[in-house]
N, C-alpha and C positions, 0 to 999 in steps of 0.2 A: 306655039302649041304642043307640036311634035317632040321639038328639043326637050321642052320642059318634062314631058312624059318620060322620056329615055333617061334623062339627069335623076329623078327620083328614082326609077328602078335600079340604076346602077348605083345610088347611094344606100340603097335599100338592101342590095345583094352585100355590098361591101360590109353595110353593118352586121348582117347575120353571119358573115364569114369570121369577122373580129370576135363575136360572140362565142363561136363554135371553138375556136382557136384557144381562147380564155379558158373556156371550160376543160380543153383538153391538157392545158399547161396547170390547172388546178388540181385536176386528178392525178398528173404525173408529181406533182408536189406532194399530194396527201399520201401518195403509194409510198413515197420516199421517206415519211416521217415515221418517228418511233415513239410510242406513247409510254412516258415514263410517269409509274406510280408513286406517290410518295409512300415511304416506309418510315415506322416508329421505330425508335432505338429503344431498346431493350433496357429496363430499370432495374434498380437493386434499393431494398430498403436496409438502410443502417440503424439498427436500434442499439441504444446503451441502458443499462439499468443503473440507476445510483442508491446507493446505500448510505444515509447519512448516520452515524454513529454519533448519538450524544452533540451534534451540532446543529446549527440552523444556516445553511448559506443563503444568500438574498436570490442567487440566480446562478446559473451555469453557461459557460460559453465551450460550445462544442464546434471544434474545426477538424475535416479532413484533409489531408496531404499527401503526396507520393511520398515516401522515405527518401527518395533522392532528391527530392527538391522540397524542402520544409517550408520554405518561403513564399512558395507557390501554392495555397490551398485551394482544393476544388471548392470549397463552401465552408462558410463560418456563420453559426447561429447560435442565438441566445434563448436560451429556456429557463423558465422560472419553476420553483419546486410546484409539485402536483402535475406537472406538464409530462405529456409522454413524450422522451427524448427520441426523435427519429429524423431521419436526412433520406431524401429518395434522391438519386444520383444515376445519370445514365450509365451502363455498365460499361460502355466501352470508353469510358474516360478512366476508370481505374487502372492502376499499375496492376500488369500481371504477372511480375516478380514474387517470387515465394515472401511473404509477409512483407510484401512491398508498399503496403498502405498505412497509414497511421492516423489514428483517431486522439485527438487532444482533448481533455476536458479539464477547464478551469474553473472551480468554484469561486464565487466572488460574495464579498460580503465580510471576509477574514481572511486572516494569514494561513491559507489551506495550500498544501502542495498541489503542484499541477500533475497531472496523471497522463498517460499515454498508454496506448492498446494498439498492437501492430495485427494488422488481419491479413488473408487472403482474399483474391477476389472469388465470388461464388456466384450463383444466381438466385434471383429470389429475394433472400433475406439474409442479412448478416448480423448475427447476435454478438455484442461486443462481450468479453468477460466483465465482470460486474466492476463497477466503481466505487470504492469503499471511501467516504469521507469521513475523517476521524480527528480529533481533536490536534492543532498544531503541536507539533514533538520534536524534540532532538532525538536522534537514533544512536544506538550503542550496536556495532556488530560485535557479539562476543562469541568469544570460544572458550570452553572450559576444558582444562587439561591435567591430568597427574603430573604432580612435580618432577617426579625422578625419569619416570620413562617416557615423559611427554606425550602418553598418548591421550586421545581425547576421550571423555567421561560422558556417555551419551544420558540422556533422560532426565536430567537434573531440573529440579525445580527452582526457579531464580526469579525472586522477589526485589522490587524497588521500592523503598519509603523513604519518606522526610517525614519529620516530627512525628512519628507513630503512625502516619495515613500512607497506605499503598496505593504509590504511584501506576504501576504496572505488575503484572506477573506472567511469565511464559515458561514453557519447559523446551529443553536444548533436544536437538535430533539426534539421530544416531550419531553424528560426526562432532558431537558437542556442540553445535552453532546454535544460537538464538539471535533474533533481532529486537531489541527492546527500544520501544517507545517511549520516550519521557516526556509527559506533558509539559508544555513551557508555562501553564499556570502555576508551578510551582515556585517555592521561593530560590531564585536566580542566583541569591548570594551565598546560600549555604549549599555544603555537598550533600548527596543522597546516601543513603544505606542500602548495600546490596548484598543479599543473602541469596546464597546458593546452597540447595539440600540434596545431596546426592543419593537420597533415599538409602541411608545406613551404610554406605559404601565407604564414605569419608564422613569428618566431622562436617559440620555446616559451617560454609565458609561465611563470613560476615565482615564486611571494610565499608569504609567512606571512600566517596568515589566524587571529583569534579567533574561536572559535564560541559562539554563545550557545545558551541551553538554548531547545530549543524548535525554532521555524520562522524562518529568515529569509530574507531576499531579498538576492541582490548580483548587480551587475553589473559583470561585468572588462570592460576595454578594451585592445585590443591594439595594437600600433604595428609598424612595421619596425623592424629594427636600422640603425645608421648605421656604418659601417667605418670606423677611421681607416687612416692609411698603414700597409701591411704587415700588415695583419689579414685573415684568412680564416676562413668560417665552416665549421666541422664539426659533425656530428652525432654523437651516442653509438651504438654498435650494441648495448650490451646494459644491460637494467636491473641497479641496484644498482652501477652504475661509480663508484668512489670519487673525489671532487673534494676534492683536499686544500689545507691552506694551504701547504706546503713542498714542494720534490722529492722528500724523503726517504719511505721507506716508514712510517715511524712518524709520519710528520707529523699534525697534527691534521685531523680527517675535516671539512669544512665542510658537503658535501652527497653524497647518494646519488644519483647522474644516472640517469635513466630512458632506454631505448632512444628514441632519435629526439631528446633534447634537444640544442638547438643551443650549440655553444661558440665564441666568438670567439677564435681562437688569434693571438699576438702574436709568440712566441719558442719555440724548441726547447732542449732540453738532454738528449742522447742519446735514452733511450727515454721521455721525458717532456716533455711540452708545458706552455706557460705561457697562459693566457689568462682571459677572462670570461665569467660568465653573467650575465644580467640577470634581475633579481627587482624583485619589486613589492611597497613598504612601504605594507601597508594603512592604518596609523594615520597616515602622513604623506600619503598618497596621492599616490607618485611611485615612478618607478623608479629602481634603483640597479644600479652594479655590483658584484659580489663576484668577485675574483681570486684562481685556485688553479691546481693543477697536476692532471694527469691522464695516466695510461699512453697513448702514441700508439697501442697495438694496440687501445683500446677507442674510436677513433674513426675516422672519415672525412670526406673533403671533401664538404660540402653540394653535393649536385647541385642 
């Protein structure tokens, strides 16, 4: 009996000692632990504004990727017309280089060009420059120069037409440059008529031009008119002024003249006058005169 009591007391003492030692170990472990709190990554809101001009794409695909790794987009997302185009990304995944990130917009549902916008990393919100979605077009990068001095002619009004319908019109900048968008819904088998009004500094330049698919560069050289005996320069007052082969009302129509076009008049017959306009033949790279008739009420002497 005495041995049993001693054994129980010894066992109890050992158990209590084990518990105390275990608690001390846990306290030591806890004192060495570092508590790590979760940290939220900052985000940036990328917003795109789409402006469809006389077109109706069915959807838009927006991709964002680093400029130096175009095959590795951060994200790609599909949007439908009327939806707010925005993407939220962790700020720290964007490229920190100057203009190191690219947003690519692909309008779907037609032959629309893909557009790109480069942007810098910034906090909070990034508003991309506006995406203008326009009618699928071929592009002419046009420069207008004076034929002798080869100097650019600034602020000319350029009109492109076909069969009397204006396809596009634009003004050259201070360096005589403009970018012409020629819609592809034109008659692709026929040339267009290019008209350049230099605001009375030179005669209106008019010529036929074959438009290639895609982008082309073109330089137009303009020279002054040389007048013969009895000739006077007139300018037209209205757009779509008929320039006919004969004086009769039903005579074949050669051109529709635009307001401000210059006509060199040599004779008159009643309410009709006869004269010439100068056009440029692109294939022969030379000027030629087209003679015809126009109603006198549509023209006035060039000031």
